C-alpha positions in Angstrom: 14.6 -19.1 -22.8 11.2 -19.4 -21.1 8.6 -16.7 -21.4 9.6 -15.5 -17.9 13.3 -15.2 -18.8 12.5 -13.5 -22.1 10.3 -10.9 -20.5 12.8 -10.3 -17.7 15.6 -9.7 -20.2 13.4 -7.5 -22.4 12.7 -5.2 -19.5 16.4 -4.9 -18.7 17.2 -4.0 -22.3 14.2 -1.8 -23.2 15.4 1.8 -23.6 11.9 3.0 -22.6 12.4 1.7 -19.1 14.2 3.9 -16.6 17.5 3.1 -14.8 15.9 2.9 -11.4 13.4 0.2 -12.5 16.3 -1.8 -14.0 18.2 -1.5 -10.8 15.2 -3.0 -9.0 15.1 -5.9 -11.5 18.9 -6.5 -11.2 18.5 -6.8 -7.5 16.4 -10.0 -7.9 18.5 -11.6 -10.6 19.4 -14.6 -8.3 15.8 -15.1 -7.1 14.2 -17.3 -9.7 10.8 -17.6 -7.9 10.5 -13.8 -7.5 11.4 -13.3 -11.2 8.8 -15.9 -12.1 6.1 -14.2 -10.0 6.8 -10.8 -11.6 6.9 -12.0 -15.2 4.9 -15.2 -15.6 2.0 -13.2 -16.9 0.8 -9.6 -17.6 -1.0 -7.9 -14.8 -4.5 -8.5 -16.0 -6.6 -5.5 -17.0 -9.9 -7.1 -15.9 -13.5 -5.8 -15.5 -12.4 -3.9 -12.4 -9.2 -2.5 -14.1 -5.8 -3.2 -12.7 -4.8 -4.2 -9.1 -1.5 -5.7 -8.0 1.6 -5.4 -6.0 3.7 -2.3 -6.7 7.0 -3.0 -8.4 8.8 -3.7 -11.6 7.6 -6.4 -14.0 4.7 -7.4 -16.2 2.7 -8.8 -13.3 3.1 -5.7 -11.1 1.6 -2.3 -11.1 4.1 0.4 -12.1 4.2 3.5 -14.3 4.7 1.3 -17.3 1.7 -1.0 -16.7 -0.4 2.1 -15.7 0.8 3.9 -18.9 -0.2 0.9 -21.1 -3.6 0.8 -19.4 -4.1 4.5 -19.9 -3.1 4.3 -23.6 -5.7 1.6 -24.1 -8.4 3.6 -22.2 -7.6 6.7 -24.3 -8.0 4.7 -27.5 -11.3 3.4 -26.3 -12.5 6.9 -25.2 -11.5 8.4 -28.6 -13.4 5.6 -30.3 -16.7 6.6 -28.6 -17.1 9.4 -31.1 -17.2 12.1 -28.3 -16.3 15.5 -29.7 -14.2 16.6 -26.7 -13.4 13.5 -24.7 -12.3 13.9 -21.1 -11.4 11.7 -18.2 -11.5 12.6 -14.5 -8.7 11.1 -12.2 -8.7 10.7 -8.4 -6.3 8.9 -6.2 -5.9 7.8 -2.6 -3.2 7.7 0.1 -1.3 4.7 -1.2 2.3 4.4 -2.3 2.7 5.8 -5.8 -0.9 7.0 -6.1 0.0 10.6 -7.1 2.6 9.4 -9.5 0.3 6.9 -11.2 -2.4 9.5 -11.4 -0.1 12.0 -13.1 1.3 9.3 -15.5 -2.3 8.4 -16.5 -3.1 12.1 -17.1 -0.1 12.7 -19.3 -0.9 9.7 -21.4 -4.5 10.8 -21.8 -3.2 14.3 -22.8 -0.8 12.7 -25.2 -3.8 11.2 -27.0 -5.7 14.4 -27.1 -8.0 13.5 -24.2 -8.5 16.1 -21.5 -7.6 15.0 -18.0 -9.3 16.5 -15.0 -7.1 15.6 -12.0 -7.9 16.2 -8.3 -5.1 18.3 -6.8 -4.8 16.0 -3.8 -6.3 12.7 -2.6 -10.1 12.3 -2.8 -12.6 9.5 -2.1 -13.6 7.1 -4.9 -17.3 8.1 -4.7 -16.3 11.7 -5.3 -14.7 10.6 -8.5 -18.0 9.0 -9.5 -19.8 12.2 -8.7 -17.3 14.3 -10.6 -17.6 12.3 -13.8 -21.3 12.9 -13.7 -21.0 16.6 -12.7 -18.5 17.5 -15.3 -20.1 15.4 -18.1 -16.8 13.5 -18.6 -16.4 10.5 -20.9 -14.8 8.3 -18.3 -13.0 8.3 -14.9 -10.1 6.6 -13.2 -9.3 6.1 -9.5 -5.9 5.1 -8.4 -6.6 2.9 -5.4 -6.4 -0.7 -4.1 -9.2 0.0 -1.6 -8.3 -1.9 1.7 -5.7 -4.2 0.3 -2.3 -4.4 2.1 0.1 -1.5 1.7 2.2 -3.1 -1.1 -0.8 -3.0 -3.4 -2.2 -0.3 -5.7 -4.8 -0.3 -8.5 -6.4 1.4 -11.4 -10.2 1.4 -11.5 -12.1 2.6 -14.6 -15.5 4.4 -14.7 -17.9 5.1 -17.5 -19.7 8.3 -18.5 -22.5 7.4 -16.0 -20.1 7.5 -13.1 -20.2 3.7 -12.6 -17.4 1.2 -12.8 -17.4 -0.5 -16.2 -19.6 -3.5 -16.4 -18.3 -6.5 -18.5 -19.8 -5.5 -21.9 -17.9 -2.1 -21.8 -14.9 -3.4 -19.9 -14.2 -6.0 -22.6 -13.9 -3.2 -25.2 -11.4 -1.4 -23.0 -9.5 -4.6 -22.3 -9.2 -5.2 -26.1 -7.7 -1.8 -26.5 -5.3 -2.3 -23.6 -4.2 -5.6 -25.1 -3.5 -4.0 -28.4 -0.8 -1.9 -26.8 1.8 -4.6 -27.1 4.8 -2.3 -26.7 5.6 0.6 -24.3 6.8 2.4 -27.4 3.1 2.7 -28.4 2.3 4.8 -25.3 1.9 8.4 -26.3 2.6 11.0 -23.6 3.0 14.7 -23.0 5.1 16.4 -20.3 3.2 18.1 -17.5 4.1 21.5 -18.9 2.9 20.6 -22.4 -0.4 19.2 -21.1 -1.2 22.2 -19.0 -0.2 24.7 -21.8 -2.5 22.9 -24.2 -5.4 22.8 -21.8 -5.3 19.0 -21.6 -4.6 18.9 -17.9 -6.9 20.7 -15.5 -6.7 20.5 -11.7 -9.8 20.1 -9.6 -10.3 21.4 -6.1 -12.7 23.1 -3.7 -15.6 23.7 -6.2 -16.1 20.0 -6.8 -15.7 19.3 -3.0 -18.5 21.7 -2.1 -20.8 20.3 -4.8 -20.2 16.8 -3.7 -20.8 17.5 0.0 -24.0 19.4 -1.0 -25.2 16.4 -2.9 -24.5 14.0 -0.1 -26.1 16.2 2.6 -29.3 16.5 0.5 -30.1 12.9 1.3 -30.3 13.6 5.0 -33.7 12.5 6.3 -34.1 14.1 9.7 -31.9 17.1 10.2 -34.2 18.6 12.8 -33.6 15.5 15.0 -29.8 16.1 14.7 -30.3 19.7 15.8 -32.4 18.7 18.8 -30.0 16.0 20.1 -26.7 17.4 18.9 -25.3 18.4 22.3 -26.0 14.9 23.7 -24.7 12.8 20.7 -21.1 11.9 20.3 -19.3 10.4 17.3 -15.8 9.0 17.1 -14.5 8.7 13.6 -11.4 7.1 12.1 -10.5 7.5 8.4 -7.8 4.8 8.8 -5.2 7.0 7.2 -7.2 7.4 4.0 -9.3 9.8 2.0 -12.4 9.9 4.3 -11.0 12.4 6.8 -12.2 15.7 5.4 -15.3 14.8 3.4 -16.9 12.7 6.3 -16.2 15.6 8.8 -17.6 18.1 6.3 -20.8 16.3 5.7 -21.4 15.6 9.4 -20.9 19.3 10.0 -23.2 20.2 7.1 -26.1 18.2 8.5 -25.7 19.5 12.0 -23.4 17.1 14.0 -21.2 19.1 16.3 -19.7 16.4 18.7 -17.3 14.6 16.4 -13.8 13.4 17.5 -11.4 12.1 14.9 -8.8 9.5 16.0 -5.7 11.6 15.8 -3.3 8.6 15.3 -5.3 7.6 12.2 -6.3 11.0 10.9 -3.5 11.8 8.4 -2.6 9.9 5.2 -0.2 7.1 5.8 0.7 4.8 2.9 1.9 2.1 5.3 -1.3 2.2 7.4 1.0 1.8 10.3 -1.5 1.7 13.2 -3.5 -1.2 11.8 -2.9 -4.8 10.5 -5.4 -4.0 7.7 -7.0 -0.6 6.8 -10.4 -2.3 6.5 -13.5 -1.4 8.5 -14.7 -5.0 8.1 -12.0 -6.0 10.6 -12.7 -5.4 14.3 -8.9 -4.8 14.9 -9.1 -1.7 12.7 -11.2 -0.1 15.5 -9.0 -0.9 18.4 -7.8 2.7 19.0 -11.2 4.2 18.2 -12.9 1.9 20.7 -10.5 2.9 23.4 -11.1 6.6 22.7 -14.9 6.0 22.5 -14.9 4.4 26.0 -13.1 7.4 27.4 -15.5 9.9 25.9 -18.6 7.7 26.2 -19.3 8.0 22.5 -22.6 6.9 21.0 -21.2 5.5 17.8 -17.9 4.9 16.1 -17.5 5.1 12.3 -14.6 4.1 10.2 -13.8 4.4 6.5 -11.3 2.5 4.3 -8.5 4.2 2.4 -10.5 5.3 -0.6 -13.6 6.0 1.5 -16.0 3.7 -0.4 -16.6 1.3 2.6 -17.9 2.3 6.0 -18.0 0.3 9.2 -19.9 1.2 12.4 -19.5 0.3 16.1 -22.3 0.7 18.6 -23.0 0.1 22.3 -24.6 -3.1 23.5 -26.7 -3.3 26.7 -23.5 -3.8 28.8 -22.0 -0.6 27.6 -19.5 -2.5 25.4 -18.8 -1.6 21.8 -20.2 -4.0 19.3 -19.0 -4.0 15.7 -21.8 -4.2 13.2 -21.4 -6.4 10.2 -22.0 -5.0 6.8 -25.3 -6.9 6.6 -26.5 -5.5 9.9 -25.6 -1.9 9.1 -27.3 -2.3 5.8 -30.5 -3.7 7.4 -30.5 -0.8 9.9 -30.1 1.8 7.1 -32.8 0.2 4.9 -35.2 0.3 7.8 -34.3 3.9 8.8 -34.4 5.3 5.3 -37.7 3.6 4.3 -39.4 4.3 7.6 -38.4 8.0 7.4 -39.6 8.3 3.8 -42.9 6.6 4.7 -43.3 8.8 7.9 -43.0 11.9 5.8 -45.2 10.6 3.0 -42.4 10.7 0.4 -41.8 7.0 -0.2 -42.2 6.7 -4.0 -44.6 4.1 -5.3 -42.0 2.6 -7.6 -39.1 2.7 -5.1 -36.6 -0.1 -5.1 -33.7 -1.5 -3.0 -30.8 -3.2 -4.8 -28.3 -5.7 -3.2 -25.9 -8.4 -4.3 -26.5 -12.1 -4.4 -24.1 -12.7 -1.4 -25.8 -10.1 0.8 -28.2 -11.1 3.6 -31.9 -11.4 2.8 -32.8 -9.4 6.0 -32.8 -6.0 4.2 -35.0 -7.5 1.5 -37.5 -8.7 4.1 -37.5 -5.3 5.8 -38.0 -3.5 2.4 -40.9 -5.8 1.6 -42.6 -4.7 4.9 -42.6 -1.2 3.5 -43.9 -2.3 0.1 -40.6 -1.9 -1.6 -39.1 -4.7 -3.8 -35.5 -5.7 -3.7 -33.5 -6.6 -6.8 -30.3 -8.8 -6.8 -27.1 -8.3 -8.7 -23.8 -10.1 -9.0 -21.2 -9.2 -6.4 -19.6 -5.8 -7.1 -21.1 -2.3 -6.8 -20.7 -1.8 -10.5 -23.8 -3.9 -11.1 -25.8 -1.8 -8.7 -24.6 1.3 -10.5 -25.6 -0.3 -13.8 -29.2 -0.9 -12.4 -29.3 2.8 -11.3 -28.5 4.0 -14.8 -31.1 1.7 -16.3 -33.7 3.0 -13.8 -32.8 6.6 -14.7 -33.3 5.9 -18.4 -36.4 3.7 -18.1 -38.2 5.3 -15.2 -39.3 1.8 -14.1 -38.0 2.2 -10.6 -36.9 5.0 -8.3 -33.6 3.9 -6.7 -33.7 4.3 -2.9 -30.8 2.3 -1.5 -28.1 -0.1 -2.7 -25.7 -2.1 -0.6 -23.5 -5.2 -0.4 -22.4 -7.2 2.6 -18.8 -5.9 2.3 -19.6 -2.6 3.9 -20.6 -0.7 0.7 -23.7 1.5 0.6 -25.3 4.2 -1.4 -28.5 6.3 -1.1 -29.4 9.1 -3.6 -28.6 9.3 -7.3 -25.6 11.7 -7.3 -23.1 8.9 -7.8 -22.9 5.4 -9.1 -20.6 3.7 -6.6 -20.6 2.8 -3.0 -20.0 5.8 -0.7 -18.6 5.7 2.8 -19.3 9.4 3.2 -23.1 9.1 2.8 -23.1 5.8 4.8 -21.4 7.6 7.7 -23.9 10.3 7.6 -26.9 8.0 7.4 -25.8 5.6 10.1 -25.0 8.5 12.5 -28.3 10.1 11.7 -30.1 6.8 12.4 -28.3 6.5 15.7 -29.3 10.0 16.7 -32.9 9.4 15.6 -33.3 6.3 17.7 -31.4 7.8 20.6 -34.1 10.5 20.7 -36.4 7.5 21.3 -34.2 6.1 24.1 -32.6 3.3 21.9 -29.2 2.4 20.7 -28.6 0.9 17.2 -27.9 -2.4 19.0 -31.5 -2.2 20.5 -32.9 -1.4 17.0 -31.1 -4.4 15.5 -32.6 -6.7 18.2 -36.1 -5.3 17.4 -35.5 -6.0 13.7 -34.5 -9.6 14.5 -37.6 -10.0 16.7 -39.9 -8.7 13.9 -38.3 -10.2 10.8 -36.3 -13.3 12.0 -32.8 -13.8 13.3 -30.6 -13.6 10.2 -27.0 -14.5 10.8 -24.1 -14.4 8.2 -20.4 -15.0 8.1 -17.6 -14.6 5.6 -14.6 -16.8 5.6 -11.7 -16.7 3.1 -8.5 -18.5 2.1 -5.6 -16.4 0.7 -3.7 -18.3 -2.0 -1.0 -16.2 -3.5 0.9 -16.4 -6.8 0.7 -18.7 -9.7 0.1 -21.8 -7.5 -2.6 -20.0 -5.6 -4.5 -19.2 -8.9 -4.4 -22.9 -9.8 -5.6 -24.0 -6.3 -8.6 -21.6 -6.4 -9.5 -23.0 -9.8 -9.3 -26.6 -8.5 -11.5 -25.8 -5.5 -14.2 -24.3 -7.7 -14.0 -27.2 -10.1 -14.3 -29.8 -7.3 -17.5 -28.2 -5.9 -18.9 -27.7 -9.4 -18.5 -31.3 -10.5 -19.2 -32.9 -7.1 -21.7 -30.8 -5.2 -23.0 -32.1 -1.8 -26.4 -33.7 -1.6 -26.8 -32.8 2.1 -25.0 -31.0 4.9 -25.5 -32.2 8.5 -28.7 -34.0 7.5 -30.2 -31.0 5.7 -30.8 -31.5 2.0 -29.1 -29.2 -0.6 -32.1 -28.2 -2.7 -30.4 -26.2 -5.4 -27.1 -25.2 -6.9 -26.8 -21.9 -8.7 -23.8 -21.8 -11.1 -23.5 -18.2 -12.1 -20.8 -19.2 -14.7 -23.8 -20.4 -16.7 -25.4 -17.0 -16.8 -28.5 -17.5 -14.6 -31.4 -15.2 -13.6 -30.5 -12.9 -16.4 -27.2 -11.9 -14.8 -23.8 -11.9 -16.6 -21.6 -14.9 -16.3 -19.3 -15.0 -13.3 -17.4 -17.8 -11.5 -19.7 -18.1 -8.5 -21.4 -21.1 -7.0 -24.4 -20.7 -4.6 -25.8 -23.7 -2.7 -29.3 -23.5 -1.2 -30.4 -25.8 1.7 -33.9 -27.0 2.6 -34.0 -24.9 5.8 -33.5 -21.6 3.9 -29.8 -21.5 4.6 -27.3 -20.9 1.8 -23.6 -20.7 1.2 -21.6 -19.3 -1.7 -18.1 -19.8 -3.2 -16.5 -16.9 -5.0 -12.9 -16.2 -6.1 -12.1 -12.6 -5.4 -11.6 -10.4 -8.4 -9.2 -8.0 -6.6 -7.2 -10.1 -4.1 -5.5 -13.5 -4.2 -8.4 -15.1 -2.2 -11.3 -17.4 -2.5 -14.3 -16.2 -0.4 -16.9 -18.3 1.3 -20.2 -16.6 2.2 -22.6 -18.3 4.7 -26.2 -17.3 5.7 -28.9 -18.8 7.9 -32.2 -17.6 9.4 -33.6 -18.9 12.7 -36.3 -17.9 15.1 -33.8 -17.3 17.9 -30.1 -16.4 17.9 -28.7 -19.6 19.4 -30.6 -21.7 16.8 -29.2 -19.6 13.9 -25.7 -19.7 15.4 -25.7 -23.5 15.7 -26.9 -23.8 12.1 -24.3 -21.5 10.8 -21.4 -23.2 12.7 -22.4 -26.6 11.3 -22.4 -25.4 7.7 -19.2 -23.5 8.0 -17.4 -26.5 9.6 -18.6 -28.8 6.7 -17.6 -26.5 3.9 -14.2 -25.5 5.2 -13.2 -29.0 6.3 -13.9 -30.1 2.7 -11.9 -27.2 1.3 -9.0 -27.6 3.6 -9.1 -31.4 3.7 
């Protein structure tokens, strides 16, 4: 028998696997391709933890793969030498999230590791905060962020509240891989874990402390109070965890005119009102925009299911609603935050902004204007969190703002992951601040372009699922790595940065970045969490039409070669 057939049969015969799971597997016994996709490999526990389609099989996320991952993490935590190891667990509104959270908690308890579990769904950034606040050894979030409904995931955090970076993740991965049988997974019942004090539920106390920490970053609460009656916010949590915390923090800093999109307010594992619960997608705001038009709202904000990403929609000069890109929102918030700190004389001399290598340079140019340097990291907020912890230990820099083009932002040092709650607060506060001056955020963006250059970016991707898709993505990267272009549309390619070689002091990662003589660049990066390869494009021109033409030309060249 092949590996696939052997694994399929082992699951059917394993006494540790429940009857319902076996029924699911028997229902696909005549579908060879489906069996292959479920069993051709183990669902990888990578640097970001687990993420996959929910279902039975080694290449799926289920209580068994979650239990195995939890056993490995418990072994790692116990090996740190901590006297009383503990792990905080949060989860979102996806299918099986509460069940996976409880399974992880009972496995931790079975290994003598105390589990703090939120009593209901909570945002990912609140988990990061809680790990730090409680002095826990690690943290876990059960989420697949904005993936389709059939997905879920298992993200691991270190004692600093940040996602594990490769050096530590590799140690956890080794422990997970050592769990080669479900029989090795130790577990208590819920009653046993609670009786032994190894399962503790978290609720309102942590909520209040988290909101307090976020609200403390507010820059101009007096402006909010002055303009409050004349400033309207429409908010959609897209059926996720952002509903209560975003409303609470807006209330805490003084916003009173907030309407939540009722159709998308409550948790819904199917995310039934949207094609994708992703604030990066304009379609996700369709209902919110319609309601904003009726109410004449100043700004629309949306958060993804685990509330670590935030998107914003603002009015253009024609009164239409314009969806800001992650790069545009980031640039606006960098400018607002740094200008506010400078205005009050509280901009630290060693302040720093941190962004990723695929994020626009516009924010860095703005930061430089205020005398603040910008540092680059690999893609993934875990690397920004790692920098924050280094700054905290060395005192070299005072962290001011971190962001990535994929709608992830953080200000303040209360957490170590991107936070849609604080991003929602800051972008609304910026909009109120500039409205007091007679401007919309669209107006502010145009002023920034006029002052610092017209930066234009775009993200394209190709979804390639399954075993064949993995191979295709590998072939695409290999082709560009071994045969890079010398020029694109008459513009010379002046440099190729292969991050797999470990350049600029950064960890190795399968990313290629091509720089052109006119300052443009594009980047190829396989996604670490979805069956996709992503293509990032960026140009800078003196006027919008010039930048747009440059961008279109580069995109057409790259994608025609990829699809060719």
